[in-house]
N, C-alpha and C positions, 0 to 999 in steps of 0.2 A: 504494500500500500504506500503510495507516494504521499508524503506529508505536504509538499508544496503544491498549491493550486495551479501554479504556472506549469510545473513539470507534469502534473496529472493531466492537465488539458492537452499538453503536447503529446503525451502518451495515448490519450483517448482518440486523438485526431491523426495519429501517425499513418494509418493506412489510407485515409482520404488524402492526406498530404502526399504520400508516395504516388498514388494513382493519378492525382491531378498533376503532379510534377512530371511523371512519365508522359502523360498526355501532352503537356506543354512542350517537353523535349522532342517527342516524336513528330508532333505537328510542325513545330518550328524547323526541325531538320528537313522535313519533306518540302517545306516552302523554300528554304534556302537553296537546296540542291536544284530547284527548278529555275534559279536565277538565269543560267545561260539561255534557257528557252525563252524566257521573258525578254531578255536582252536582245535576242535576234529577231523576234517577231512582234510581240505584243507592244513593245515600246513605240514602234513606228506607227501602229494603228491609232495612237492617241494624238496624232498631229492635229486632227480636226475635231477633237472632243470639245464640247461647250465648256465655258468657264465654270458653270454651275456644277459640273462633274469633276473638274480637275482637282477640286479640294479633296475629293474622295479618292479618285483614281490616280491623280498625279499627272505630271507632264511626261512627254516622251523621253526627255533627257533623264528623268528620275530612274528609268529602267535601263539606262546605259551605265550606271554606276552602282556598285554594291551598296553604298551608303543610302542612296535614294530608295533603292529597292527594299532594304531592311526597314527603313522608316515607314514606308507605305504598306508593305505586305506583311511585315512581322510585327513591329511595335504598334502600329495603328489598328491592326486587326486582332492580334493575339491578346491585346490588353483586355478584350471583352471576356476571355476565359478567366483571367485573374479577377476581374470585377465580379463576374457571376459567382465564382467560388468564394470570393471575399464576402459578398453579401450573404450567401448561404451560411458560411461559417460564422460570421459575426452576429447575425440575427438569431442563430441557434445557441449562442453561448450564455446569454442571459434570458431572453424571452422564450427561446426554445426549451431551456431547462426548467423555466418557471411553469410552462404549460404542461410539462411531463411530471412536475412535482419534485424533481431532483434538486432544484435550487433551494426549496424550502428546507429540505433535509440538510443541505450544506450549511445554510444560515442558522440552523438550530445548534450547530457546533459553536465553540468559542472562537469565532472568527468574525471580523467586522465586514460590513458590506463594502467598505472602501478597499480592503485587501482583496476580496473576491473580484470586485470590478476591475482593479488595475492588474491583477495577475492574469485574468482572462484576456484583457485587452493586450497585454504584453505577449501572451502566447499566440493570439491571433496575428499580431504583427510579425512575429518570427515565422509562423507557418506560411503566411502569405509571401514573406520575403524569400523563403526557400523555394516555393512554387515559382516565383518570378525568376529566381536564379537559374531554374531549369531552362528558361528561355535563353539566357546567356550561353549556357552549355550547348544548347541546340544550335545557336548561331556559330559558336566556335567550331564545333565538329563539322557543321555543314560547309563553312567557308574553307576548312582544311580539305574537305573532299572535292570541292570544285576549284581549288587553287586561288581563292580570293583572300585578301588580307586587309580588312578594314582596320581602323584604329580600335583595338580591343579595349583600351581604356575608356574610350568614348562609348563603346558598346556597353561596357559595364555601367557607366554613368547613366546611359539611357535606360538600362534595365532598372536602375534604382529610381529614376524618375517615373517609370511605368508603375513601380511598386507604390510610390507616393500617390499617384493618381488613383490607383486602385484602393489605397487606404482611405482617401477622402470619401469615396462612395461607400466603402465597407463600414467606416466609422459613422457615416450618416445612418445606415441601417442599425448599427450597434447602439447608437445614442437613442434612436427611436424605440428600439426594443427595450432598452434599459428604462426609458421613461414611461412606456406604456405596458410592457409585459406581453405585448401582442406580436408574435412573430410574423403572422400573415400580413398584418397592416404595415409593419416595418419594412418587410421585404418588398411589398407592393409600392410603397412610396419611394424606396431606394431605387427600384426598377424604373419608375417614372422619371426620377431625377436623371438616371443614366440615359434614358431615351431622349429626354429633352436636351441634355447636354450635348449628346452626339448630333442631334438634329440641328441645333443652333450652330455648332462648330462646323458642320458640313455646309450649311447654307449661308454662312456669314460672308463668303466671298461675293455672293450675288445679291444679298439683301442687306443694304447698308445699315439700317437701324438695328440689326442684330449684333453689331459690334459692341453694343453696351451690355446686353444680357450675356454675351459671350464671355465676359470677364468672370462670370459665375460658373463657367464650365471648366472643370479641371482638365478636360481633354485639350483645351486650348494651349495649356502650358506644356503639353507633350510635343506639340507641333510648332510652337512659336516661342523661341527659335528651335530649329531641329538640333538636338543634342549631338547627333552623329556628325554634323557639319560644323557647328559653332561651339560645341561644348556646353557646359552648364551655365544657365543664366540665373544669377543670384536672385533677381526679383521674382522669377518664376518659382524658384524654390521657396521663397518666403510666402508666396501666394498659395502654395500647396501645403506647406507646414502649418501655417496659421489656422486654416479651417480644421485641420486635424486636431490641433490643440483645443480650439473652441468647441468642437464636437465632443471630445473626451471630457472636458470640464462640464459642459451642459448635461451630458448623459450621466456623469457621476453625481451631479447635484440632484437631478430628478430621481435617480435610483436610490440615493441615500434617504430621500424624504418620503417617498411614496409607500403605500401599503403593498405588500407582496401577496399576489393571488394565492389562495389556499385551495387545493383540490379536495 
């Protein structure tokens, strides 16, 4: 029996973490090894694509360089796997356990709500980072197989930015679950937030007034600027870390104050 809530959570989620990590690695590897095919054919077919689609599909020149391809086809696409897993994971740690009655049993022990809350959120952060790291490994192996050599330090940095973006959405669901105790509601609202954020970031190039709500979309800070081409942008990091901190504090405050549902 593990005495640490943090370690116990990691242990309980170990198989889900392994399988999601393997899925991330395998899918990323498959995409990367297809780069030569995209480079030869698909890139040229984008010459006449409307501007409204270039935000999603990219320009023809993006498919001639491994960095552009990785940004569009790996980071901007694979991030949805980590977001989905993060929301499933984080809405289950407090709200999910409360609905099953296991949270009440835990809180009946001599342990504070604050300790439970922060141990679980720390475990979720580590699990999600490991799953994201599988993306980096998939890129590394894939590039070695096809003879490409991007700046792996920037690939690693981009992987961590992807993790931060996923954490914003995941912590949104975690905070809602901690405040309400309702996993379904928390997951639904987190999913709506993801959909709206992606829609706004996709359409901002053609709908001028969307540039204002686009600042509330974490996805914006993964693509502006592109980490693989320009490195880490400090202001983007601040705008991703700040909502994470705010959501953690808000969720903790509500969880500490409210009544826990008893089955």
